[in-house]
N, C-alpha and C positions, 0 to 999 in steps of 0.2 A: 457440485457438480464431479470435483475430482477429490475423491474419497482420502482421509489423513495420511490411509497407507500405501496412499500412491505419491503423496505429495514426494517424499524422498525419492523415490525413482525417478520422476520428473525431474530434480532439480539436481539427482547426480548424473542424468545422460547431457544436461545442459551446462555442468560443471567438466565432465570429459569432454565438452567437444571445444570450452573454452581452453580446459588447459591444454590439449595438443596440440591450439595455436602459440600459446603462451610457450611451450617450450619450442618451437622453432624461433621463438626470438630470443629463447633462452633463458631458464635461470642463469641469473650472471655469469658463474663459470664454466657455462656450459654453452649456453648459444655461441659465446666468444671462438670456445675452441673448434666447433663443428663450423660455424660461417667463416672464420679467419684462417682455418687448416691449410687452406688456399693461396693465401695473401697475394703477397705481391714482390716484383723484381722485374727487371731491364731482361731475365732470364726466364722459362718455363719449366716448373718444378711439375713433377707427379710423386704422391704421397700412395703407396699403397696398402691396403687392409689397414686402416687409422683406427686405432681406439682410443676411446679415453672413460675414465671410469671418476665421477664425484662422485661421492657417496654410496646410496642407493640407486645412480641412475648413471646409467652405462651408456655413450655415442659410439657409432662406428658404421664405416665408411669404408666400402670395397676400394673406392677408388677417388683420389683428392686432387685436381688439378689446380696448380697455382700458375697463373700468367702475369707478366708484367712485374715482377718482383725483385729489386735489390738484393731481396734476405738469401742466408743460403738455405741449402735442406738444415744442416744444424741447428740456422738461425732459428727457422720454425718449431724444430722441435722441443728445440729451449722455450719459445713460448710458450708451448702448450704441456711442457713438463709435468705432470701428476704431483713430483714431490720438492716442486723449485722454491728454494727460499724467497727468491723476491715475489710478493705481493699483486696478484691478477691484473689493476689497473696500470702496473709500471710496465708488465711484462704486453700489455694490448695497447699500450702506447707505441712498441716500435710495431706493430703491425704494419705493414705498406703494401699492396700489389694495385694491379689492376683488375683482376677477376678473380675468382676461387669459385670451380664449380666442383661438383659432386652426383653422379647419377643415380646415387642413390645415399639416405642418411636415414638410417636407423636409432633410434631413443626409444631405449628400455629403461621401466623403473619397477622397482618390486616394492612392496611395503606389507612386510608379512606373505599370504597367502594372495595378496594380490598384486598382479604382474600387467601392467599397461604397458603397449609397445605402439610407436606411432614410424611412421616408416615413408620418408617424406621422395620425390621423385624430381629429377631434374633441378637441383638445388644452385643457384648462382648469383653469388654477391658478387656485385662490382661497382670499383673507383672506393678502394677501400684507402683510408687516411688516416693514417695514427689512432687505430681501433675505430674508425667509425665507415660507415658501410651508405655510399649514396644509396646503392638500390640491393634489395633482396628479395629473390623468388624462387618460388617453388611451383614445378607444373601441377602437382597436386600432391595427396599423401591419404592414408591409410591408418585407422587406430582400431585395436584390439583391447580389448580390457577382463582377466581372466579373473576369476576367484570371488567370492561376495563382498559386500552386497554392489558393487558396479561391473557385473559380468554384462559384457555389449561389444559391438563392433560400429563401423563407423567410417566416412572419408569424406574429403575434402576435397574442395577444385582447387582452381589456379588460386596462389598465394602473394602476395606482393607486397614489400614493406618499402618506406623510403628514409633518408638520414636514420639510423639507427645506428645509436652510440652503444657499442657492447662496454666501453672505458665506463662511462657513468653506469651502467648497467651492474657490474661488476664493482663498483664502490658501495650501489645500495646494496646487493646480497652479501658482499665480503668485508663491508670497514663499517664499523660502528660511530655513528656519528648523534647530534645535537638534533633533534625531533624539530628544531625550532629553527634552523640553518635553511638556506636559500634549494630552489627547486632545482634540478638537471632535467632537459629533457632527455628523454628515450627512445623517441620517435616521432616521424612530421607525419606519417600515415604510414595506417594499416587496412588491408584489403583482403578478403577472404571470402571464397565463392563457394557455392555448392557443397553447403554443412550438412551432413545427417548421420545418426547414430540410432543405434535399435539395440534393445537393452533384453537380459534373457527372458523379459517377460511379456514383450511384444511391445512394449510402447518406442514408438520411433518421434524421432526432432528432427526438423530439417531447418536450414536458414537459405535461402537465394545467394543473399549476398550481405556479406559482414564490415563495413570500414571505422575506423576510429582515425583521430588525429590529434597529434599533440597530447601524447602521453611524457607526464614526467613524473619525477618524484623526487625525493630527498631522505637521506640518511637517520637511521632510529636508534636508536641507543643498542640494540641487542643485534643489529642490521634484519635486513629482509629476511634473510635466509633462516636466522635464529627464532627471528617471531614467528615465522610460518611453519616452524618444526615444534615451535614450543605450545602454538595452539591448534596445533592436529591433533593433539591429545588431551585437550585440557577441555574446562565446562567453568564458565562464569557463573554455572549455578551451585560449582563445587562446593561442598559443606566446610572445609577446610579454608578458614577466613585466609592465610596466609596464600595458598592459590589460589584463591577468587581476586585477590589484590594483584596479583602477577597477569592474570588474564586480563583484568581492566586495564592495569597500565600497556600491556602487548594489543588491545583493541586501540587503546588510543593514539598510541603511536600510529599503529598502518592505517589509521582512517587520518590521520594529518599530516601524514608522508606521501599520496598519491593524489595527483591532479590530473583530468583529462579534456581535456578539448571539448571534444565531441566522442558521440559513436553514434553509430544508426545502421539497423537490419531490416532486411526488406524481406516477405513472404515466410515470414516461423510460422510451423506448424507441427503441432503435436498431437498421437493419435495413439489411441489406446484401443485396439478390436479385439482382444480376447478378454477372456474373463465374464461375468454376470453384467456388469455396469460399464460398456465399451463409453469413450468419450472423444470429443475431439476440438482443438481448441487451434485457434490460427490469429496472425496480427497480420494486416498488409505492410505495416511500416512503424519501427520502433528509433525513434530520433532523441537524443540525449544533447544537450548544450550545457555546456560548463563554464561561461563566461560569469562574468557578473549577473547575466539575466539568467542564471542555471536553470534547467526546467526539464521536463520530460513530457512527449508525446507520443499516443499510439495510435494508429488510427486503421478503420476497416479490420473491429473483432469481430470473431467468431466464435462461438460456443455451442457444443451440444452435447446432450446425455439421453438415457430413456426416457428419461420424462420433463426434458427443460431443451430449449433450442432457441438460441439469443443471438444478436448483434450489437454492436457498439460503433457507430460512424466514428468518434474522435473522443480519447480519453486524455486529458493533460493534468500535469503536476507543476506549479510555479510556486515558487516562494520556501522550498524544503530547506531546511537546516540542518546539520549534526552538532552547529554550536551546543547547547542545551547535554545531549546525549556523551558529547565529549567530553562535558566539564564534569559532567557524575559521573564518568569513566574514572577521573583523574580523582575523583574524590575520592571513590574504592581503593582506587589504588595507594593512595596516602594513608587514607585512616579506614584499614578494613575490617569491616562488621564482624561482628563475634557469632560464631556457630550460635541458632539459634537454639534454645534447648524446651525440655519437655515441660510444663506445667505439674507442679504435685497434684493429685486426685484432689479433688473439690474446688482447687485455686482456679481465679480466674483465667482465660486465655492469654496466654504471652505471644504479644503482638510479632508478624515474621518481620521480623528489623531487612532482611536479605530480601525478602521480596517487595518492600515499600521501596527500598533503594532501586532494585531493578525497574521498577515501574517510573523513577524519575530520568530511566534512560531515555524515555518519549521525546525525538525530535520536534522542531518546527515543524507541522508539516506542509504550511502552506494552503493553496488554494486548488482543490481538485475540481476539473471540469468534465462534464461531459454532453454528449448531442447524438441526437439520434438513436437511442438505444430502443430495444426490442424484444419481448420477451413472449414466447409460446411454452405455458406449462400443462403439460398432459393432466388432465382431471382422473380423479379414481372412479372406475366402472360403476356405474348403480343400478344394481339387482332388480331385474325385471320382474313385477308381478307373476305368482302364478297362476293361471287358471285351471280350473278344476268344474268340472259338471258333476262328477263324484267325489268327494271328500274323501271317501272310504278307501280311494284307489291311490297307489303312492304315484307322483308327480317327477317328474324328473326336473329338476330347476331352469328355469329358462336363460339363455345365454346374458349376461350381463352387457346392459346397452352403454355404450363409449358416448360420456357426453362429450360436448366441443371442447376445444381446443381452448384455455382461459390467454387472452392477448392483452399484453400489458405493455406500453411505449411511452416513452418520457420525449419528448422535443429536444429540451434542455436542463440540466443539472448543474450547480455550482455548491460545494461545501468547500467552507472559510473557516481555518483555526489561527490563532494567534499564539503567542508565547507560552508554553506552559505550565503552570503552577505546581510540582511535586505530583510530575506527569499528565496533570490534568488541563485541558488549552482553556486560558483566561477570558478568549475571545470564538465564538463559534457564529457561523449564519448559512442556514441554509437555505437553498433555491431551487425548486423545483419548478420548472415550465411544460405545462404540456402533457401532465400524468393523465393519461387514458388508460381507462379499463372498462370492464360491463357493470352495471350495478349489482349484478348476480354476486361480484368479488365481495363487497361491503355490506351485504345483507345480514352477517352478525357481527357488524360492528353498530355500537350505541351512539344513534344520532344518522347515521345512516343508512341503515337496514329498511328503510321504508321508500326509499330514491326510487326504488321500481315500482311500488306503488303508486307514485306520482307522476310518472312517465316517464322517468328517465332510463334508457336502455342503457346509454353509454356516457360513462363522466369524462370528462376533461377538466382537471384540476390543475389550481395552481397553490405552490405551499411555500411560505415562506418562515424560518426561525431564526431570529438574530438575536444573541445574547451576550453578555459583557458583562466582566466584574472589573471595580474599581478599587482597588485595595486602601488608595487612601482614606477615600468616604467609606467602607463596607459595604457597598452598594451594590447590587445585581440587576441589571438593566435589562429587562425583556423589552427590546426596543421595537421589532413589532415581531408578533403573532398572528399569523393572517391562512385564510383559506377561502378557495374562492372557485366558482365551477361556471361553465359556458351555461349559460339560460339559466344561473340559478341564483348568485350573487356574491356576496365578499363577508366574511365576517375577519374584523380586524382587533388586536388586542393588544396592548402597552401595556407593563407594570414595572413597579419599581419595590426591589427588595433591599431592606435595610438590616443590618447587625451579621452581614455576611464579612467574616472577617477570613483569616488564612488558612483556620483550623477548618475550615468545611474540607480544603482539599488535601488535608492530611492522609496518606495510606492508610491509616488505622480507619476503619470503619466504622470503628465503636467510636474515635474521637470526632470524625465530620459528621457522623449522625445526630451525635449530641449538639453540635454546632451550630446542626440548623434550626433545632426547636429555640433557638432563640433569634432567628431571622424574623422581621416585624413587614407587613404590608404598611409601603408609602404611597403606593399611587397607582390606579389603575384605570384605565381608558379603556372601553369597548364601542366600538363601532359596526354595524350591521346594515350593510347595503342591502336592498332588494332586487334581484336580476331576474324575475319569473319564479322563485321556487315558492314564494308567499301563497302566489295565485293557485300555484299548484295542490300545494297543501289544503288550502280550503276549497278546493272542487273535491278533492278524494274523500277527504271528511266529512264534506257534504254529502255523498254518495252513502256512505257509511251509515250517515245518522237520517238517512234521508229528507233533510235539509235543503233547501234552497241555499247556493252559495251566499244570497247580499244575508240571509237570514243568519244563518251560521256568521257571517263575518260582523252582524251584531251583536250577538251572544259576545265575540271574543271581546269587543269594544266595551261591552258592561264589563264583565270577567276582569279586564284590565285597568277601566277606571277606577272601580269598585273595588272588586278583589284583591287587585296588589296591592295596596293600601292597607287595607283591611290586615294582611298575613303581615307586613310589612311593621306594624305598629301604629298605623295613621299618624306620622310624623310628616312635617313638611316636606322632609326629604322623599318620604315613601310614596306621597301624592305627585311628587314631582315627576318620579318615577313610573307610576300608575298614570299621568295624564302623558305622558311620551311614550308611553306603549301603546294606550288608545289611539293617537294619533297617527302611529306606526299602523295599526291594524286595520284605521280606517281607509287609508289612502296608503299603502306601501310604498316607502322612499328609502329613506336611510335613518337609522335610530341610533343616537350617541348618548352613551351615559358615562359619566367620569366620576371618581370617588377618590379623595386624598385625605389622610388624615390628618386630623387638628394638631396632634403632638408631633412636634419633629422627630421622633423617634421612631415613629409609626406604630402599627397596631398589630399587637404580637397577638400568641396563639392564646395565653394566658387571657387577652383581652376579650375575645372570642368565645373562649371554651367558658368563660364566667359571668359572662353577660346575662342577665335574665329572658331578656328578649332580644329578636331583633331590632326593636328600636332603640333599644340602647348600646348595641352598636351603631345603628346608624349614627345617634347624637353625637359619637367622635369621629365623624365624616364629615367633609364639605363635598358634597353632591350637588351635581347639573346634570340634566336628563332632556333631551331634546330632539325632536321628530322633525324632517323635512320632506 
């Protein structure tokens, strides 16, 4: 729906909105300065044309009123003095006032050719004690961004934060510390209303209401500001091993230094109306909980482009964890990989060690669930036939006929993934319930393409695929592979493969591919339950062959009982399979066939490929077949 070239634009729009909100709360040294300039006293003080510069960021306020403070004008100016010898946390702890108000607060930041300006209206900090603000509000704000690649403008409605700890925030940004230290709460709650942004390409982003609670952080070895600055011009895919290791360490530090109690956003919309491929995207509600039961939930999702329109009632993610990602980053930081080398002409390709290690950054995905999915897909026009009474006369091509829109639905779906091994989940389960689509959509799929001929206009399917790998036994089990359809039946398969070691998950495709050659088949269970499909198949085939359904059924029974054993070598197992198939054809119910390798090691590819006949393969299996 959204092209790859547009994704950076969309992300920049979202980030610009978030950054403006963050600037109000402040990069440590900044927010303190602005929110506190009006601080506290038993007297009221007014500071005119206050300007504070912190690197590339400049804060300016035409008028700052400090009420109910015991600090003098000199005391206040000393707290915010740019070249003061005392660290910010020490100075901010002296900040004490009943309130601080600013009719206007302007925050400007330059980064090369890029210039960002956020102007807040009617800023008020109330009940400030030892650098902690009980309540911080603003009536609204405007945002402008000039210079590529993030040019645009935006606005914010009412902004409110509670229990903002400027002292703790300044420590995180200016003081280095052990990344394993304790968390410090930065604010208790945050509210931002009516967020809107539009970039120079016409892409608009809006959020009706954004709330957050219990944001906490802890110090990192390079400080927050140092880490953010270093990462702004860094790349985890850098060819320099030392630089790559430094980036990995910084990312790991930051990932472990932030804790969010919860976030919620309502009525998020993204639209692009310009260009050849306009699109729209909306989410009614986004909710993130950062407790022990952390999870993300999205509801009332809608999206649309030229060729697709869709909706999702609810989408949720639970069990997500960055633990393996952080561990992989730590490994990269402690033992940087060498730069990739180019093999000599004619030599075997050199495995991309960098790419392999980056794949190990895969997190624990957990469980992704969705409900009430609906897709409307536009079909390609079908040229209409040209009718001509005189073939020698040129005919204008007839207008293309528009086929009906293809509708695909899904009542419920769930995908679960276990802990990854070298970036590949060792367990996975896919379950789709109520997958609905017209039979014409699968006419090119082997085994399903004839369903329309059997009278199925619309399909209603359930799909399950459940797999797990056991490292101790070196086994891969397909616990359930099943497909069932309304008024059709159900196909169910269980299988167990042996000889599956850790090499199968190796990032090097050559290693993992070779390891799969040693896999063996240990067990297989197949169950076919008829739900009406077989009768429709018999009726359709009988019409084609000009036979009565009962006559054709008898031929299939004979072919099963006599033909199948002949094909399979006339062994006892072959005859059992043929007899069970014959009974199922005569009275379709449930057909079950199971096979287990007589050898504990299983049946390998060599055993099958070198067997002279199918009977030789069956002789190595314990086979059971029955029909009910």
